[in-house]
N, C-alpha and C positions, 0 to 999 in steps of 0.2 A: 545078836545083831550088833555090829559095831557102830559107834557114832561116826558120822561123816563131818570131820572137823570144819567148823564154820558153816555148815549147811544143815545141821540137825541139832538144834538147840537143846532139846530134851533127850537126845540119845536113843529115840525110839525106832530108829532105822528108816524113818520117812524124811525126806528133804523138807526143809521148812517151807519151800515154795509149794509143796504138795500136801503139807500137814495143816489141817484146819485148827489145831490147837498146839502151837509151837512149844509151849511150856508144860503141856500135859497137866494143866490144873483143873480141867473139866469145863472151862469156859472157852468157847470158840473164839478164835482171833478176832473175828469181826465185831464181837461184843466185849472184848478183853482190853482194858485200859493199860495193861501190862503184858502184851502178848508174848514177850520174850523175858518174862520175869523169873522169879525163883521157881526152881523145879523141885521135885520130891515132896509136894504137898497137894491137897485137893481143896478146891473152893467149897465151902459150906457155910452155914449160918455162924458157926463158932470162929471160923478163920478168915472169912470174907463177908462181913456183915452186910455191905451194900452190893455184894455179887458182881463187882466190877472186874474181877480177875486179878486183883492186887491183894496180896497177903497182908492183912491188917497190921500184923506185928512188925514187919520189915519193910513194906513197900508202900503202904497207903497212909498218907497224911491226912485224908479226908475220908474216913470210913463210915460216914453216916448216910 
């Protein structure tokens, strides 16, 4: 599946308007503070302590 430039942030073949998790981190956009954040990682206790959908190391200034 090829990425739809500008319409498929995570390159999964689903348009962002139809994709419930635009950055494919495992956190649904409606609960994700960074819905179009870093791709190629999964939210878990080690990488996203507060489960807000923002990667602690690179996107989250308040990971408590």
